[in-house]
C-alpha positions as CSV (number, residue, x, y, z in Angstrom):
1,M,-20.8,7.1,-9.3
2,I,-17.1,5.6,-7.8
3,D,-14.7,7.7,-7.2
4,A,-11.7,5.5,-9.0
5,P,-8.9,6.4,-10.3
6,D,-9.4,7.7,-14.2
7,R,-6.1,6.3,-15.2
8,E,-3.4,3.1,-13.2
9,L,-1.4,4.5,-10.4
10,T,2.2,4.9,-11.0
11,T,4.6,5.8,-7.9
12,G,6.9,8.2,-9.7
13,L,9.9,5.5,-8.5
14,T,11.3,4.2,-11.0
15,A,12.2,0.7,-9.7
16,F,9.5,-0.2,-8.5
17,D,6.7,1.2,-11.0
18,E,8.5,-1.3,-13.8
19,L,8.9,-3.8,-12.3
20,M,5.7,-4.3,-10.7
21,G,4.1,-1.9,-13.3
22,P,1.2,0.2,-13.5
23,L,-1.2,-0.7,-10.4
24,L,-5.2,-1.2,-11.7
25,P,-8.8,-0.5,-10.3
26,G,-9.8,-3.3,-9.9
27,S,-6.6,-5.3,-8.6
28,I,-5.4,-6.4,-5.1
29,Y,-1.7,-6.4,-4.9
30,L,0.5,-7.3,-1.8
31,L,3.7,-5.5,-0.5
32,A,5.5,-7.7,2.1
33,G,8.4,-6.1,4.3
34,R,9.0,-3.5,6.7
35,T,11.3,-1.7,5.0
36,P,11.8,2.6,4.2
37,L,11.1,2.4,0.8
38,T,7.8,0.1,2.3
39,S,6.3,3.0,3.1
40,E,7.6,5.5,0.1
41,V,6.2,3.4,-2.2
42,I,2.9,3.7,0.2
43,D,3.0,7.5,0.8
44,R,3.7,7.8,-2.8
45,L,0.7,6.1,-4.3
46,L,-1.7,7.9,-1.5
47,V,-0.3,11.6,-2.5
48,R,-0.4,10.6,-6.1
49,A,-4.0,9.5,-5.5
50,A,-5.1,12.8,-3.5
51,M,-3.5,14.9,-5.6
52,A,-5.3,13.4,-8.9
53,G,-8.8,13.9,-7.0
54,T,-9.4,10.5,-6.4
55,T,-10.7,9.3,-2.6
56,A,-7.9,7.1,-0.5
57,Y,-8.8,4.7,2.3
58,Y,-5.6,3.7,4.4
59,I,-6.3,1.4,7.3
60,D,-3.7,0.7,9.4
61,G,-2.7,-1.8,11.2
62,G,1.1,-1.7,11.8
63,H,1.0,2.3,12.9
64,G,3.0,3.4,9.4
65,A,-0.1,5.8,7.9
66,D,2.3,9.3,8.4
67,P,0.7,11.6,7.1
68,F,3.8,14.3,8.1
69,A,5.9,12.4,5.8
70,M,2.8,12.9,2.9
71,A,2.5,16.7,3.5
72,R,6.5,16.3,3.2
73,V,6.7,14.7,-0.6
74,L,3.6,16.9,-1.1
75,R,5.3,20.6,-0.2
76,L,9.0,19.0,-2.4
77,Q,6.6,19.0,-5.0
78,R,5.4,22.7,-4.5
79,T,1.6,21.9,-3.3
80,D,-0.9,22.8,-0.1
81,P,-0.5,19.7,1.0
82,R,-4.1,20.4,2.9
83,R,-6.5,19.9,0.4
84,P,-4.8,16.9,-0.9
85,L,-4.5,15.1,2.4
86,E,-8.3,16.2,2.1
87,K,-9.2,12.8,0.1
88,V,-6.8,10.7,2.8
89,M,-8.7,9.1,5.6
90,V,-6.6,7.0,7.5
91,A,-8.0,4.4,10.6
92,R,-6.1,2.2,13.0
93,A,-6.2,-1.1,13.7
94,F,-4.6,-2.0,16.9
95,T,-6.5,-5.9,17.2
96,A,-7.5,-8.6,15.0
97,Y,-10.9,-7.8,16.1
98,Q,-10.5,-3.8,14.5
99,M,-9.4,-4.6,11.5
100,D,-11.8,-7.2,11.1
101,S,-14.5,-4.4,12.2
102,M,-13.3,-2.2,9.7
103,I,-13.1,-3.8,6.6
104,L,-16.9,-5.6,6.9
105,Q,-18.3,-3.2,8.6
106,G,-16.5,0.6,7.6
107,L,-16.0,-0.2,4.4
108,P,-19.6,-1.0,3.6
109,A,-20.6,2.2,5.8
110,L,-18.2,4.2,2.8
111,G,-21.6,3.7,0.4
112,E,-19.6,3.7,-2.4
113,P,-15.4,2.1,-2.1
114,P,-12.2,4.6,-1.8
115,G,-10.7,5.1,-5.6
116,L,-7.6,3.6,-3.7
117,L,-7.6,1.5,-1.1
118,V,-4.5,0.6,1.6
119,V,-4.3,-2.1,4.1
120,S,-1.4,-2.7,6.7
121,S,-0.8,-5.4,9.1
122,M,-3.8,-8.0,8.9
123,D,-1.0,-10.9,8.5
124,S,0.7,-9.4,12.1
125,L,-2.6,-8.7,13.8
126,L,-4.3,-12.4,13.0
127,S,-0.3,-13.3,14.3
128,D,-0.9,-12.2,18.1
129,P,-1.4,-15.2,20.6
130,E,-4.8,-13.8,22.0
131,V,-6.4,-14.6,18.2
132,D,-6.6,-19.0,18.0
133,R,-5.5,-19.6,14.3
134,E,-8.3,-21.3,12.8
135,E,-9.9,-18.1,14.0
136,A,-7.8,-15.9,12.7
137,M,-7.5,-17.7,9.2
138,G,-11.4,-17.6,9.2
139,M,-11.2,-13.8,9.3
140,L,-8.8,-13.6,6.7
141,A,-11.4,-15.4,4.4
142,N,-13.5,-12.8,4.9
143,W,-11.9,-10.2,5.1
144,F,-10.1,-11.4,1.0
145,K,-14.1,-11.6,-0.1
146,A,-14.8,-8.2,1.1
147,L,-11.9,-7.2,-0.4
148,E,-12.4,-8.7,-3.3
149,S,-16.2,-7.4,-3.6
150,T,-14.5,-3.5,-2.9
151,A,-11.7,-4.4,-5.8
152,A,-15.0,-5.4,-8.4
153,R,-16.4,-2.2,-7.9
154,G,-13.6,-0.5,-8.7
155,S,-10.8,0.1,-6.5
156,C,-7.3,-0.2,-6.2
157,V,-6.4,-2.9,-3.8
158,I,-2.8,-2.1,-1.8
159,L,-2.0,-4.8,1.3
160,V,0.8,-3.8,3.2
161,A,2.6,-7.4,5.0
162,H,5.6,-7.9,7.6
163,G,6.1,-11.7,7.1
164,G,8.1,-14.1,8.7
165,G,7.8,-16.1,11.5
166,K,4.0,-16.9,11.9
167,E,3.2,-14.4,10.0
168,G,4.5,-16.0,6.6
169,E,1.7,-18.6,6.8
170,F,-1.1,-15.7,6.9
171,L,1.6,-14.3,3.8
172,T,1.0,-17.4,1.5
173,R,-2.4,-17.1,1.9
174,M,-2.8,-13.1,1.0
175,S,-0.4,-14.5,-2.0
176,E,-2.5,-16.7,-3.1
177,H,-5.2,-14.0,-3.6
178,C,-3.1,-11.5,-5.3
179,S,-3.2,-10.2,-8.7
180,S,1.1,-9.9,-8.3
181,W,3.0,-8.5,-5.1
182,A,6.4,-7.5,-4.0
183,S,8.7,-8.2,-1.8
184,F,11.1,-6.0,0.3
185,K,14.4,-6.7,2.0
186,E,17.1,-4.5,3.1
187,R,20.7,-5.0,2.0
188,G,23.9,-3.8,3.6
189,G,24.6,0.1,2.8
190,G,21.8,1.1,2.6
191,R,19.8,-0.4,0.1
192,T,16.7,-2.2,0.2
193,R,15.6,-5.2,-2.9
194,L,13.3,-5.0,-4.0
195,V,11.4,-8.8,-6.4
196,V,8.3,-9.1,-7.1
197,K,6.4,-12.2,-9.1
198,G,8.1,-13.5,-11.3
199,G,12.0,-13.3,-9.8
200,L,12.6,-10.0,-11.5
201,W,14.6,-7.5,-8.9
202,K,16.8,-5.1,-8.8
203,E,18.9,-3.1,-5.4
204,V,17.3,0.5,-5.0
205,V,18.9,3.2,-2.5
206,P,16.1,4.8,-0.5
207,L,15.3,8.5,-0.9
208,H,16.8,11.1,1.5
209,P,13.5,12.7,3.5
210,L,14.3,15.3,1.3
211,Q,15.3,14.6,-2.1
212,M,12.9,14.2,-4.8
213,L,13.3,12.8,-8.2
214,M,13.1,13.6,-11.6
215,E,10.3,11.9,-12.0
216,D,8.4,14.8,-9.4
217,F,9.3,17.1,-12.8
218,P,7.7,15.8,-15.0
219,A,9.0,18.4,-18.3
220,L,12.1,17.1,-17.4
221,G,12.1,13.7,-18.0
222,A,12.9,10.7,-16.0
223,A,16.2,9.5,-14.1
224,S,16.1,6.4,-12.5
225,E,17.4,5.1,-8.8
226,A,18.1,1.8,-8.9
227,V,21.3,0.5,-9.8
């Protein structure tokens, strides 16, 4: 039986959750943009899934997986990080060919798909000048066949992309396969503009590393960090 979330996934970050809505098993989502807020969203999704007992698998192609940041989130919530983080498996890909192996061979080797699957920087790895464009497009098509199959079996799949330059072409192709997407762009004054499919947007001030949200204390209610 699949170790899937028994309910939708949220981050606890009001601006993101209100715009993007709950993330559902069986769907693929795209988060585009390299910002501190992007990392915060991913860390919170992984931590919340793990705390709920869901296995999370992170195929990291952009050196973004940070177990220490995840542990910090857990400690701020007065939770011993050791047991939840046992539910978070990280595999790092440094080339498109390593990513190809992890998606096409590594995922099936897991047996049952993870409840939460995060894959980062597919667009960046495919933009490597050592990878021919036609070969890169073929890889991307094969990856999505595997990812769509994984989602169909109950995984919530989150893709993290950088976009820009040559990567923008791959980003466009990726968005065509996703249920919804969110774009993160840094603005002045330490703000990040969050735009979602449909054009809705908010500007968000990322949290200080030692700061928590009211959402982290469910009994106390909720407060928005969005402006």
